[in-house]
C-alpha positions as CSV (number, residue, x, y, z in Angstrom):
1,M,0.0,0.0,0.0
2,K,2.9,2.4,0.8
3,K,4.4,1.7,-2.5
4,F,1.1,2.3,-4.2
5,F,0.7,5.8,-2.7
6,S,4.4,6.5,-3.5
7,I,3.7,5.8,-7.1
8,I,0.5,8.0,-7.1
9,K,2.5,10.8,-5.5
10,E,5.3,10.5,-8.0
11,K,2.9,10.3,-11.0
12,L,0.4,13.0,-10.0
13,F,2.0,15.3,-7.5
14,T,5.7,15.4,-8.3
15,R,6.7,17.9,-10.9
16,V,9.3,16.6,-13.3
17,E,10.8,19.0,-15.8
18,K,11.1,17.3,-19.2
19,Q,11.8,18.3,-22.7
20,H,8.8,18.5,-25.0
21,S,8.8,17.8,-28.6
22,E,8.7,20.5,-31.2
23,A,5.2,19.5,-32.3
24,Y,3.9,19.8,-28.7
25,L,5.5,23.3,-28.4
26,R,3.9,24.4,-31.7
27,R,0.5,23.2,-30.5
28,I,0.9,25.1,-27.2
29,S,2.0,28.2,-29.1
30,F,-1.0,28.0,-31.4
31,L,-3.4,27.6,-28.5
32,N,-1.9,30.6,-26.7
33,K,-2.0,32.7,-29.9
34,Y,-5.6,32.0,-30.5
35,S,-6.7,31.6,-26.8
36,L,-9.4,34.2,-27.1
37,L,-11.1,32.3,-29.9
38,F,-10.8,29.1,-27.9
39,H,-12.3,30.9,-24.8
40,M,-15.3,31.7,-27.0
41,L,-15.7,28.1,-27.9
42,I,-15.2,26.9,-24.3
43,S,-17.7,29.4,-23.1
44,C,-20.4,28.1,-25.5
45,G,-19.6,24.6,-24.5
46,I,-19.9,25.4,-20.8
47,V,-23.2,27.2,-21.2
48,F,-24.6,24.3,-23.1
49,M,-23.4,21.8,-20.5
50,V,-24.8,23.9,-17.7
51,E,-28.2,24.1,-19.5
52,V,-28.2,20.3,-19.9
53,L,-27.5,19.9,-16.2
54,S,-30.1,22.5,-15.1
55,R,-32.8,21.3,-17.4
56,R,-31.9,17.6,-17.0
57,S,-32.5,17.2,-20.7
58,F,-30.2,17.3,-23.7
59,L,-33.1,18.1,-26.0
60,S,-34.3,20.9,-23.8
61,A,-30.9,22.5,-23.9
62,C,-30.8,22.2,-27.7
63,S,-34.2,23.9,-27.7
64,F,-32.9,26.7,-25.6
65,V,-30.0,27.3,-28.1
66,G,-32.4,27.3,-31.0
67,M,-35.3,29.3,-29.5
68,H,-33.2,31.8,-27.4
69,T,-30.0,32.0,-29.4
70,G,-29.3,35.6,-28.4
71,A,-29.6,34.7,-24.7
72,F,-27.4,31.6,-25.2
73,F,-24.6,33.8,-26.6
74,Y,-25.1,36.4,-23.9
75,N,-24.6,33.7,-21.3
76,A,-21.5,32.6,-23.1
77,F,-20.2,36.1,-23.0
78,I,-20.6,36.1,-19.2
79,V,-18.5,32.9,-19.0
80,F,-16.0,34.4,-21.5
81,A,-15.6,37.5,-19.3
82,S,-14.9,35.2,-16.3
83,L,-12.3,33.3,-18.3
84,S,-10.4,36.5,-18.9
85,F,-8.9,36.2,-15.4
86,V,-6.7,33.3,-16.5
87,Y,-4.4,35.9,-18.2
88,L,-3.3,37.1,-14.8
89,F,-1.5,33.8,-14.1
90,R,1.0,31.6,-15.8
91,R,-0.9,28.4,-14.9
92,R,-3.6,29.3,-17.3
93,A,-4.8,25.7,-17.9
94,F,-5.3,25.3,-14.2
95,W,-7.4,28.4,-13.9
96,R,-9.4,27.6,-17.0
97,I,-10.4,24.3,-15.3
98,I,-11.2,26.1,-12.0
99,I,-13.4,28.7,-13.6
100,S,-15.1,26.1,-15.9
101,G,-15.6,23.8,-13.0
102,F,-17.3,26.6,-11.0
103,W,-19.9,27.2,-13.6
104,V,-20.5,23.4,-14.1
105,L,-20.9,22.9,-10.3
106,L,-23.5,25.6,-10.2
107,G,-25.3,23.9,-13.0
108,I,-25.2,20.6,-11.1
109,I,-26.6,22.2,-7.9
110,N,-29.4,23.9,-9.9
111,G,-30.3,20.6,-11.6
112,C,-30.5,18.8,-8.2
113,I,-32.6,21.6,-6.7
114,L,-35.0,21.8,-9.7
115,S,-35.6,18.1,-9.4
116,N,-37.3,18.8,-6.1
117,R,-38.7,22.3,-6.4
118,V,-39.8,24.8,-9.1
119,T,-37.7,27.8,-8.1
120,P,-34.2,27.6,-9.5
121,F,-31.0,28.1,-7.6
122,G,-30.2,31.7,-6.8
123,F,-27.6,33.7,-4.8
124,T,-30.1,34.2,-1.9
125,D,-30.3,30.5,-1.4
126,L,-26.8,30.7,0.0
127,K,-28.2,32.9,2.8
128,C,-30.7,30.1,3.6
129,I,-28.2,27.3,4.0
130,N,-28.5,27.3,7.8
131,D,-32.3,27.2,7.5
132,L,-32.1,24.2,5.1
133,F,-29.8,22.3,7.4
134,A,-32.1,23.0,10.3
135,M,-35.0,21.4,8.3
136,N,-34.3,17.7,8.7
137,N,-37.0,16.9,6.2
138,T,-35.8,19.1,3.4
139,N,-35.1,17.2,0.2
140,Y,-34.0,19.9,-2.1
141,F,-30.8,17.9,-2.1
142,T,-31.3,14.2,-1.6
143,A,-28.7,12.1,0.2
144,E,-27.8,10.3,-3.0
145,E,-27.4,13.6,-4.9
146,A,-25.3,15.1,-2.1
147,T,-23.1,12.0,-2.1
148,I,-22.5,12.1,-5.8
149,V,-21.8,15.8,-5.8
150,V,-19.4,15.5,-2.8
151,I,-17.5,12.5,-4.5
152,G,-17.4,14.3,-7.8
153,L,-16.2,17.5,-6.2
154,G,-13.5,15.6,-4.3
155,L,-12.2,14.0,-7.5
156,F,-12.3,17.3,-9.3
157,L,-10.3,18.9,-6.5
158,L,-7.8,16.1,-6.6
159,F,-7.4,16.6,-10.4
160,C,-6.9,20.3,-9.8
161,V,-4.2,19.7,-7.3
162,A,-2.4,17.4,-9.7
163,L,-2.9,19.9,-12.6
164,F,-1.5,22.7,-10.5
165,I,1.6,20.8,-9.7
166,K,2.3,19.0,-13.0
167,G,0.3,21.1,-15.5
168,P,1.8,23.4,-18.2
169,R,2.7,27.0,-17.4
170,Y,2.7,29.9,-19.8
171,Q,6.3,30.6,-20.8
172,G,5.9,33.9,-22.7
173,K,6.0,37.4,-21.5
174,T,3.0,38.7,-19.5
175,H,1.9,42.3,-19.9
176,K,0.3,42.8,-16.5
177,I,-0.8,46.4,-17.0
178,V,-2.4,45.6,-20.4
179,V,-4.0,42.5,-19.1
180,V,-5.5,44.2,-16.0
181,G,-6.7,47.0,-18.2
182,A,-8.3,44.6,-20.6
183,I,-10.0,42.7,-17.8
184,V,-11.3,45.8,-16.1
185,S,-12.7,47.0,-19.5
186,V,-14.5,43.7,-20.1
187,L,-16.0,43.6,-16.6
188,F,-16.9,47.2,-16.1
189,V,-17.5,48.4,-19.7
190,G,-18.1,45.4,-21.9
191,L,-20.5,43.5,-19.6
192,P,-22.6,46.5,-18.6
193,V,-22.9,47.7,-22.1
194,T,-23.7,44.3,-23.5
195,T,-26.2,43.7,-20.7
196,S,-28.0,46.9,-21.4
197,A,-28.1,46.3,-25.1
198,A,-29.4,42.7,-24.6
199,Q,-32.1,44.0,-22.2
200,N,-33.1,46.8,-24.6
201,A,-33.3,44.3,-27.5
202,N,-35.4,41.9,-25.3
203,V,-32.7,39.2,-25.6
204,V,-32.8,39.0,-21.9
205,A,-35.1,40.6,-19.3
206,S,-34.1,42.9,-16.4
207,Y,-36.9,41.5,-14.2
208,F,-38.4,38.1,-14.0
209,S,-42.1,38.1,-12.9
210,N,-41.7,34.3,-13.1
211,I,-38.3,33.3,-11.9
212,A,-38.5,29.8,-13.1
213,Q,-39.6,30.9,-16.6
214,G,-36.9,33.6,-16.6
215,Y,-34.2,31.1,-16.0
216,E,-35.6,28.9,-18.7
217,N,-35.9,31.6,-21.3
218,Y,-32.7,33.5,-20.5
219,G,-30.4,30.8,-19.2
220,F,-29.2,29.7,-15.8
221,I,-25.9,31.7,-15.9
222,Y,-27.6,35.0,-16.6
223,G,-30.3,34.2,-14.0
224,F,-27.9,33.3,-11.3
225,S,-25.6,36.2,-12.1
226,S,-28.6,38.6,-11.9
227,S,-29.4,37.2,-8.4
228,V,-25.8,38.1,-7.4
229,V,-25.6,41.7,-8.7
230,D,-29.3,42.6,-8.7
231,R,-30.2,42.8,-5.0
232,G,-32.4,45.2,-3.1
233,M,-34.4,47.8,-4.8
234,S,-33.3,50.2,-7.5
235,K,-34.0,53.8,-6.9
236,P,-37.1,54.8,-9.0
237,D,-36.2,57.4,-11.6
238,D,-38.7,59.9,-10.3
239,Y,-38.1,59.3,-6.6
240,S,-37.9,62.6,-4.7
241,E,-39.4,64.3,-1.7
242,Q,-41.9,66.1,-4.0
243,K,-42.9,62.8,-5.5
244,I,-43.6,61.2,-2.2
245,A,-45.5,64.3,-1.1
246,S,-47.6,64.1,-4.3
247,I,-48.4,60.4,-3.6
248,E,-49.4,61.2,0.0
249,K,-51.6,64.1,-1.1
250,N,-53.5,61.8,-3.5
251,V,-54.0,59.3,-0.7
252,N,-55.1,61.9,1.9
253,D,-57.5,63.5,-0.5
254,T,-59.5,60.3,-0.8
255,K,-58.8,58.1,2.3
256,K,-61.4,57.4,4.9
257,E,-61.2,57.7,8.6
258,T,-61.0,54.7,10.8
259,T,-64.4,54.0,12.3
260,V,-63.4,51.4,15.0
261,T,-61.9,52.0,18.4
262,K,-59.8,49.8,20.7
263,K,-63.0,48.8,22.5
264,N,-65.0,47.7,19.4
265,A,-62.3,46.8,16.9
266,P,-62.6,43.2,15.6
267,N,-60.0,40.5,16.0
268,I,-58.3,39.8,12.7
269,I,-57.0,36.3,12.1
270,C,-54.8,35.9,9.0
271,I,-53.9,32.4,8.1
272,L,-51.2,31.3,5.6
273,L,-52.1,27.9,4.2
274,E,-48.8,26.3,3.2
275,S,-48.7,25.0,-0.4
276,F,-52.5,25.1,-0.5
277,C,-54.2,24.5,-3.8
278,D,-58.0,24.0,-4.4
279,P,-57.9,20.6,-6.2
280,D,-61.0,21.7,-8.2
281,E,-58.6,24.1,-10.0
282,I,-56.5,21.3,-11.4
283,K,-58.0,20.2,-14.7
284,F,-56.7,16.7,-14.9
285,L,-57.2,15.7,-11.2
286,N,-60.3,13.7,-10.1
287,Y,-61.0,12.5,-6.6
288,N,-63.6,10.4,-4.8
289,Q,-64.9,13.1,-2.5
290,D,-64.3,16.7,-1.6
291,P,-61.3,16.9,0.6
292,I,-61.8,20.6,1.6
293,P,-65.6,21.1,2.3
294,T,-64.9,23.9,4.9
295,F,-62.9,25.9,2.4
296,H,-65.5,25.5,-0.3
297,N,-68.3,26.5,2.1
298,L,-66.4,29.6,3.1
299,E,-65.7,30.4,-0.6
300,K,-69.5,30.1,-1.3
301,N,-70.7,32.2,1.6
302,Y,-68.1,34.8,2.4
303,T,-65.7,37.1,0.4
304,S,-63.2,35.2,-1.6
305,G,-61.2,35.2,-4.8
306,Y,-58.0,34.4,-6.6
307,L,-54.8,35.7,-5.1
308,T,-51.8,36.3,-7.3
309,V,-48.6,35.4,-5.4
310,P,-45.0,36.1,-6.3
311,V,-43.7,32.5,-6.1
312,V,-44.6,29.0,-7.1
313,G,-43.5,25.7,-5.4
314,A,-41.3,27.4,-2.8
315,G,-40.6,30.8,-1.4
316,T,-43.3,31.1,1.3
317,A,-41.5,34.0,3.0
318,N,-42.0,36.2,-0.1
319,T,-45.7,35.7,-0.3
320,E,-45.8,36.3,3.4
321,F,-43.8,39.5,3.0
322,E,-46.2,40.8,0.4
323,V,-49.3,40.0,2.5
324,L,-47.9,41.5,5.7
325,S,-46.1,44.6,4.3
326,G,-48.3,45.4,1.3
327,M,-45.1,45.7,-0.7
328,S,-44.5,44.0,-4.1
329,M,-41.6,41.6,-4.7
330,Q,-41.4,42.7,-8.3
331,Y,-39.2,45.6,-7.3
332,F,-36.6,43.4,-5.6
333,G,-33.7,41.6,-7.1
334,T,-34.0,38.2,-8.8
335,G,-34.8,35.5,-6.2
336,E,-34.4,37.8,-3.3
337,Y,-35.8,37.2,0.2
338,P,-36.3,40.6,2.0
339,Y,-36.4,38.7,5.3
340,K,-32.8,37.6,4.7
341,T,-31.5,41.0,3.3
342,I,-33.0,44.4,4.0
343,L,-35.1,43.3,7.1
344,K,-31.8,42.2,8.7
345,K,-31.0,45.9,9.2
346,T,-34.1,48.0,8.6
347,D,-37.5,47.9,10.3
348,C,-40.5,47.7,8.0
349,E,-44.1,49.0,8.4
350,S,-46.6,46.2,8.2
351,T,-50.2,45.4,9.0
352,A,-49.1,44.4,12.5
353,A,-47.4,47.7,13.1
354,D,-50.4,49.6,11.7
355,L,-52.9,47.8,13.8
356,A,-50.7,48.1,16.9
357,S,-50.8,51.9,16.5
358,I,-54.6,51.7,17.2
359,G,-54.4,49.4,20.2
360,Y,-54.1,45.9,18.7
361,G,-52.1,43.1,20.2
362,T,-50.1,41.5,17.4
363,H,-49.1,37.9,17.3
364,A,-47.5,35.3,15.0
365,V,-48.0,31.5,15.4
366,H,-46.2,28.9,13.4
367,N,-45.7,25.2,14.0
368,N,-42.2,25.2,12.5
369,G,-38.8,26.6,13.5
370,G,-38.7,30.2,14.7
371,N,-35.4,30.9,12.9
372,F,-36.5,29.5,9.5
373,Y,-36.4,32.4,7.0
374,S,-35.1,34.5,9.9
375,R,-38.7,35.0,11.0
376,V,-37.9,35.9,14.6
377,N,-35.9,38.9,13.4
378,A,-38.4,39.7,10.6
379,F,-41.4,39.7,12.8
380,S,-39.7,42.0,15.2
381,M,-38.8,44.3,12.4
382,M,-42.4,44.3,11.3
383,G,-43.9,45.1,14.7
384,F,-45.2,41.9,16.2
385,D,-45.5,41.6,20.0
386,T,-45.2,37.9,20.2
387,F,-44.2,34.9,18.1
388,T,-45.1,31.3,19.1
389,S,-43.0,29.0,17.0
390,K,-42.8,25.2,17.4
391,E,-40.1,25.5,20.0
392,L,-42.8,26.9,22.3
393,M,-45.4,24.3,21.5
394,N,-46.0,20.9,23.0
395,I,-46.2,19.1,19.6
396,Q,-47.3,15.5,19.8
397,S,-48.3,14.5,16.3
398,Y,-46.6,14.7,12.9
399,T,-47.7,14.3,9.3
400,P,-47.7,10.7,7.8
401,N,-44.3,11.2,6.2
402,G,-42.9,12.2,9.6
403,S,-41.7,15.5,8.3
404,W,-43.9,18.2,9.8
405,A,-46.0,18.9,12.8
406,T,-49.7,18.5,12.2
407,D,-51.8,21.7,12.1
408,D,-54.3,20.8,14.8
409,I,-52.0,22.3,17.4
410,L,-52.5,25.7,15.8
411,V,-56.1,25.9,17.1
412,P,-55.3,26.2,20.8
413,E,-52.2,28.2,20.1
414,T,-54.1,30.8,18.1
415,I,-56.9,31.0,20.7
416,K,-54.2,31.4,23.3
417,T,-53.0,34.7,21.7
418,L,-56.5,36.1,21.9
419,D,-56.9,35.1,25.6
420,S,-53.5,36.7,26.4
421,T,-54.9,40.2,25.8
422,P,-58.4,40.4,27.3
423,N,-58.7,44.2,27.1
424,Q,-57.7,44.8,23.5
425,P,-58.4,43.5,20.0
426,D,-55.8,41.1,18.4
427,F,-54.2,40.6,15.0
428,T,-52.9,37.0,14.9
429,Y,-51.0,35.7,11.9
430,T,-51.0,31.9,11.8
431,I,-48.9,29.8,9.5
432,T,-49.7,26.1,8.8
433,V,-47.2,23.6,7.6
434,G,-49.0,20.2,7.2
435,T,-49.3,20.4,3.4
436,H,-45.6,21.2,2.9
437,G,-43.6,19.1,0.5
438,D,-42.0,17.0,-0.4
439,Y,-44.7,14.5,-1.2
440,P,-43.9,10.8,-1.0
441,K,-43.8,8.8,-4.2
442,T,-44.7,5.6,-2.4
443,P,-47.8,5.0,-0.3
444,V,-47.5,6.1,3.3
445,I,-51.1,6.4,4.3
446,A,-52.8,3.0,5.0
447,S,-56.3,3.0,3.4
448,P,-56.5,6.7,2.5
449,V,-59.9,8.3,2.8
450,Y,-59.4,10.4,-0.3
451,T,-58.2,8.8,-3.5
452,V,-57.4,10.3,-6.9
453,S,-57.6,9.5,-10.6
454,G,-56.6,11.2,-13.8
455,V,-52.9,10.7,-13.0
456,D,-51.3,7.8,-15.0
457,D,-47.8,7.8,-13.4
458,E,-48.0,5.7,-10.2
459,E,-45.5,7.8,-8.3
460,K,-47.4,11.0,-9.2
461,K,-50.6,9.3,-8.2
462,N,-49.1,8.5,-4.7
463,Q,-48.0,12.1,-4.4
464,W,-51.4,13.5,-5.2
465,T,-53.1,11.0,-2.9
466,Y,-50.9,12.1,0.0
467,Y,-51.4,15.7,-0.9
468,I,-55.2,15.8,-1.0
469,N,-55.4,13.8,2.3
470,Q,-53.2,16.5,3.9
471,L,-55.4,19.1,2.4
472,N,-58.3,17.6,4.3
473,E,-56.2,17.9,7.5
474,V,-55.7,21.6,7.0
475,D,-59.4,22.0,6.1
476,T,-60.2,20.3,9.4
477,F,-57.9,22.7,11.2
478,L,-59.7,25.6,9.5
479,N,-63.1,24.2,10.6
480,D,-62.0,23.6,14.2
481,L,-60.5,27.1,14.5
482,I,-63.7,28.8,13.2
483,T,-65.8,26.7,15.5
484,E,-63.7,27.9,18.5
485,L,-63.8,31.5,17.3
486,S,-67.6,31.2,16.9
487,K,-67.9,30.5,20.7
488,R,-66.3,33.8,21.6
489,D,-68.3,36.9,22.2
490,E,-65.9,39.0,20.1
491,D,-66.2,40.4,16.6
492,T,-63.8,38.5,14.4
493,I,-62.8,38.3,10.8
494,V,-60.6,35.4,9.4
495,V,-58.8,35.5,6.1
496,A,-57.0,32.3,4.9
497,F,-54.9,32.1,1.7
498,G,-52.6,29.8,-0.2
499,D,-49.0,31.0,-0.3
500,H,-48.1,29.1,-3.5
501,L,-49.1,26.0,-5.4
502,P,-47.4,22.7,-4.4
503,T,-44.2,21.5,-6.0
504,M,-45.9,19.0,-8.3
505,G,-44.8,20.1,-11.7
506,L,-48.0,22.0,-12.4
507,E,-48.1,24.2,-15.5
508,D,-50.4,27.1,-16.5
509,S,-52.3,24.8,-18.9
510,D,-53.1,22.5,-15.9
511,M,-55.0,25.2,-14.0
512,K,-58.5,26.5,-14.6
513,S,-57.2,30.0,-13.8
514,G,-54.5,29.6,-16.5
515,D,-51.9,30.8,-14.1
516,I,-49.7,28.8,-11.7
517,Y,-49.1,32.0,-9.7
518,K,-52.8,32.2,-8.7
519,T,-53.9,30.6,-5.5
520,K,-57.1,31.4,-3.6
521,Y,-58.2,33.2,-0.4
522,V,-61.4,32.8,1.6
523,T,-62.8,34.7,4.6
524,W,-65.1,34.2,7.5
525,N,-66.6,36.7,9.9
526,N,-69.3,36.9,12.6
527,M,-70.1,40.6,11.9
528,G,-72.5,40.2,9.0
529,L,-70.1,41.7,6.5
530,K,-71.3,41.7,2.9
531,K,-69.8,39.2,0.5
532,Q,-67.7,41.1,-2.0
533,D,-65.6,38.8,-4.1
534,A,-62.5,40.2,-5.6
535,D,-59.3,38.9,-7.3
536,L,-56.3,40.4,-5.6
537,Y,-52.6,40.5,-5.6
538,A,-51.0,39.3,-2.3
539,Y,-49.8,42.8,-1.5
540,Q,-53.4,44.0,-1.6
541,L,-55.0,41.4,0.6
542,M,-54.7,43.0,4.0
543,A,-55.6,46.4,2.7
544,S,-58.9,44.9,1.4
545,I,-59.6,43.1,4.7
546,T,-58.9,46.1,6.9
547,D,-60.9,48.3,4.6
548,S,-64.0,46.0,5.0
549,T,-63.7,46.4,8.8
550,G,-63.5,50.2,8.8
551,I,-59.8,50.3,9.5
552,H,-57.9,52.9,7.4
553,E,-54.4,53.1,8.9
554,G,-50.8,53.1,7.7
555,T,-48.9,54.3,4.7
556,I,-49.1,51.3,2.5
557,L,-52.5,50.1,3.6
558,N,-54.0,53.5,2.9
559,Y,-52.2,53.7,-0.4
560,H,-53.8,50.4,-1.6
561,Q,-57.2,51.2,-0.2
562,T,-57.3,54.5,-2.1
563,Q,-55.4,53.7,-5.3
564,M,-55.7,49.9,-6.1
565,N,-58.8,50.5,-8.2
566,N,-57.1,53.3,-10.1
567,T,-57.7,52.8,-13.9
568,D,-54.1,54.0,-14.5
569,H,-52.4,50.8,-13.3
570,T,-49.0,52.0,-14.3
571,A,-49.3,55.1,-12.1
572,Y,-50.5,52.9,-9.2
573,L,-47.5,50.6,-9.5
574,D,-45.1,53.6,-9.8
575,G,-46.5,55.1,-6.6
576,L,-46.1,51.7,-4.8
577,D,-42.5,51.4,-6.1
578,N,-41.7,54.9,-4.8
579,L,-43.3,54.4,-1.4
580,Q,-41.7,51.1,-0.6
581,Y,-38.3,52.4,-1.8
582,D,-38.8,55.4,0.5
583,I,-39.6,53.2,3.5
584,L,-36.9,50.6,3.1
585,Y,-34.0,52.3,1.2
586,G,-34.8,56.0,0.9
587,N,-35.1,59.0,3.2
588,R,-38.5,58.1,4.6
589,Y,-40.0,61.3,3.4
590,C,-43.4,59.7,4.1
591,Y,-42.5,59.6,7.8
592,D,-41.0,63.1,7.8
593,G,-37.6,61.4,8.1
594,K,-38.4,59.7,11.4
595,D,-38.4,56.0,12.4
596,K,-42.2,55.8,12.7
597,Y,-42.4,52.0,13.2
598,P,-39.4,50.8,15.2
599,A,-38.7,47.1,15.7
600,T,-40.4,45.6,18.7
601,D,-38.8,43.6,21.6
602,I,-40.6,40.5,20.4
603,V,-41.5,37.9,23.0
604,M,-41.3,34.2,22.1
605,G,-44.5,32.4,23.1
606,I,-47.4,33.3,25.3
607,D,-47.0,31.1,28.4
608,D,-44.3,31.4,31.0
609,V,-41.9,28.5,31.3
610,T,-41.4,27.7,35.0
611,V,-39.3,25.4,37.2
612,S,-41.0,24.5,40.4
613,E,-39.0,21.6,42.0
614,T,-36.6,18.8,41.4
615,S,-36.2,15.3,42.7
616,D,-33.6,12.5,42.2
617,S,-34.5,9.2,40.6
618,I,-34.7,6.1,42.8
619,G,-31.5,4.8,41.4
620,G,-29.8,8.2,41.9
621,S,-28.5,8.5,38.4
622,E,-31.0,11.1,37.2
623,V,-32.6,14.3,38.3
624,F,-36.2,15.1,37.5
625,V,-36.9,18.8,36.8
626,Y,-40.5,19.7,37.3
627,G,-42.4,22.8,36.1
628,N,-44.8,24.0,33.4
629,N,-44.9,24.5,29.6
630,F,-41.9,22.4,28.7
631,T,-41.5,21.2,25.1
632,K,-39.3,18.9,23.1
633,W,-37.1,22.0,22.5
634,S,-36.6,22.6,26.3
635,K,-33.1,22.4,27.5
636,V,-31.9,22.5,31.1
637,F,-29.0,24.9,31.9
638,V,-27.0,24.3,35.1
639,N,-25.0,27.4,36.2
640,D,-25.8,28.8,32.7
641,E,-24.2,25.8,30.9
642,K,-26.5,23.6,28.8
643,V,-26.6,19.9,29.9
644,N,-28.0,16.8,28.3
645,T,-31.8,17.0,28.6
646,T,-34.5,14.4,28.0
647,F,-38.1,15.5,27.4
648,S,-40.5,13.5,29.5
649,N,-43.7,15.6,29.2
650,S,-44.7,19.2,29.4
651,G,-44.2,19.1,33.2
652,C,-41.0,17.1,33.5
653,L,-37.5,17.1,32.1
654,I,-34.7,14.6,33.0
655,I,-31.0,15.4,33.3
656,P,-28.0,13.3,34.4
657,K,-27.3,13.4,38.2
658,D,-23.6,14.0,37.5
659,S,-24.4,17.3,35.7
660,V,-25.6,19.1,38.8
661,K,-24.5,19.4,42.4
662,D,-26.0,20.9,45.6
663,G,-26.4,24.6,45.4
664,D,-26.2,24.8,41.6
665,T,-28.7,27.0,39.8
666,I,-31.1,25.5,37.3
667,K,-33.2,27.1,34.5
668,V,-35.0,25.8,31.5
669,C,-34.5,27.5,28.1
670,Q,-36.6,27.0,24.9
671,M,-34.0,26.5,22.2
672,G,-34.2,27.3,18.5
673,S,-31.7,26.3,15.8
674,N,-28.1,27.5,16.0
675,S,-28.3,27.4,19.8
676,T,-30.7,30.4,19.9
677,I,-32.4,30.9,23.3
678,F,-36.0,31.9,22.7
679,R,-37.3,32.0,26.2
680,E,-36.0,31.3,29.7
681,S,-37.6,30.1,32.9
682,N,-37.1,31.3,36.4
683,T,-33.9,30.3,38.2
684,Y,-34.2,27.4,40.7
685,T,-31.5,26.3,43.2
686,Y,-30.9,22.6,43.3
687,K,-30.7,20.9,46.7
688,D,-29.1,17.5,46.7
689,P,-31.1,15.1,48.9
690,A,-27.9,13.2,49.8
691,V,-26.2,16.3,51.1
692,E,-29.3,17.2,53.1
693,E,-29.3,13.7,54.6
694,T,-25.7,14.0,55.5
695,V,-26.2,17.4,57.1
696,T,-29.2,16.1,59.0
697,G,-27.3,13.0,60.1
698,T,-24.4,15.1,61.3
699,E,-26.7,17.4,63.3
700,S,-28.4,14.3,64.8
701,D,-25.0,12.8,65.9
702,S,-23.9,16.1,67.3
703,N,-27.1,16.4,69.4
704,T,-26.6,12.8,70.7
705,E,-23.1,13.6,71.8
706,S,-24.2,16.7,73.5
707,T,-26.9,14.7,75.4
708,V,-24.4,12.1,76.5
709,S,-22.0,14.7,77.7
710,E,-24.7,16.4,79.7
711,S,-25.7,13.1,81.4
712,Q,-22.1,12.3,82.3
713,K,-21.9,15.6,84.1
């Protein structure tokens, strides 16, 4: 074995200078002389390979070249520009391989991701890596795919090391100043000019209303590159203090006054239904009985309609952002998540903040991780008082695939938010998760109540069967919640909406609406509100709901309420663009330059976590920590150091006896991903029974000795 590795080292990793033939030197000279031409050919080859990998189809890649030839060559120019860096080095072959490998690797990653979701790979996905690792059920990258990629990457790196050591080096004279000047010209003049020309000629688009379609039409390399450089919002051409003042004047001239007070304002419950799709909307799908009777009953009797959302198959946080903020994702960069970018540093007016200004308690409830999509931070930036994530819930049941908490727990948790503020109205935003993908391709439900037909592929049939049975579960949750709300002597309005269609390969032609970016919303109320159906954009939803209840507050809400029916739709969108830029990136002229809606000190959960007592196990190897409101995410800290903790039930945790000693302080913390502490209990001082017995025994012996001494006297 030692000899084998010695041979490998000598052959691959030991540089040996040798004389090359004249023919070899002529070939190298020819390649160097016409290297730019070869870079063009290499660039085209890389783009084609990346498209094959991304589309997972050779014919589809050929179709892209034929149907979008201009976009193909523009993608090749991006790769060509990146290859220009090789002229800075003598090991040009090595750096060509590195740069080419980088683009191919991105194509492989995109292909793997697109095999499990609709939205292609973008730069913002890199900001969500921690979130994805925190989701033990995320199959955007299967174990098999990850293994293949890791092995392939390892072999590639091994090859690169060998090439770096033994590969050819450019022997001619390098003109560093000329090379640097040329590279700068290509990157900062050539690329921008070419990009502008391509966009003006409609070869590529500057904005993708449909990200998946944009990548497909304009190529992965351009799409991914756009997601890198095009982040945040661009300043509107007409943005100014005068422009904002003009918009505000138009709003103030027509806006209504709020007619409710803190005493009579209705509770508003907003429910995001994860990956929810009305199966009646899918042309090819048939089923034995209606899986969502509650939803259809609400649709028939209360205000409802289509809801145009910014994403499909994934990207819940962006639909959520539009609904809560009233802002449109179309003005942000390609594939961007504002939760992961601008809201990391800037507070943002939202429905929660607007309602809080007139006395509402504001709450968020979600049976998934609090840190996913950076929601804890985002909800604070958007003005929520409390956020109850799964770490604060005593979750007992999970979906049949074992991936997600069932939504039934959201009924008591939502009601709990209303009970926590008896003297004020509440805005509660509840997020379900039970219908989240991925959907198993093999049967996991024994004797499913709901069965499907119209799907020939057996794996797809299993997926649809699973999905509609989970739809029934979320429909049951909706019914149970409304039943509980009906028992309360409080005016209440509920709005429930689908955040995006499921990741099931649906196309526009499959939908009765003709648009895979259209979901549905329904409402319920106990206030006798008139049914007024309307098709809305996600960013208009809460403006419509608050308008119907007599609430006319906030910059964005009032803007939509007064301008969304403007016949000049272009002017309406221009005003929205200016307002949201002013609030998030501009000078906040609409707030007179002030921070009108500062972030809140958000509280995680409603119930206090308490420690009341401890006791040692009979065998003495464990300590039982008793208290209230423990969950599976409760961890015991001894003297502020986390110790191994076993969850027994909501009133008992178990820790090893050797982790605590007499006089140590104990507290229980509710833990999120990345060791985040969401909530802490009171501090409790541990008293070791063995020490107490020893002390008691010593005192007893001392008393006996004293008695004997006295008698001897």
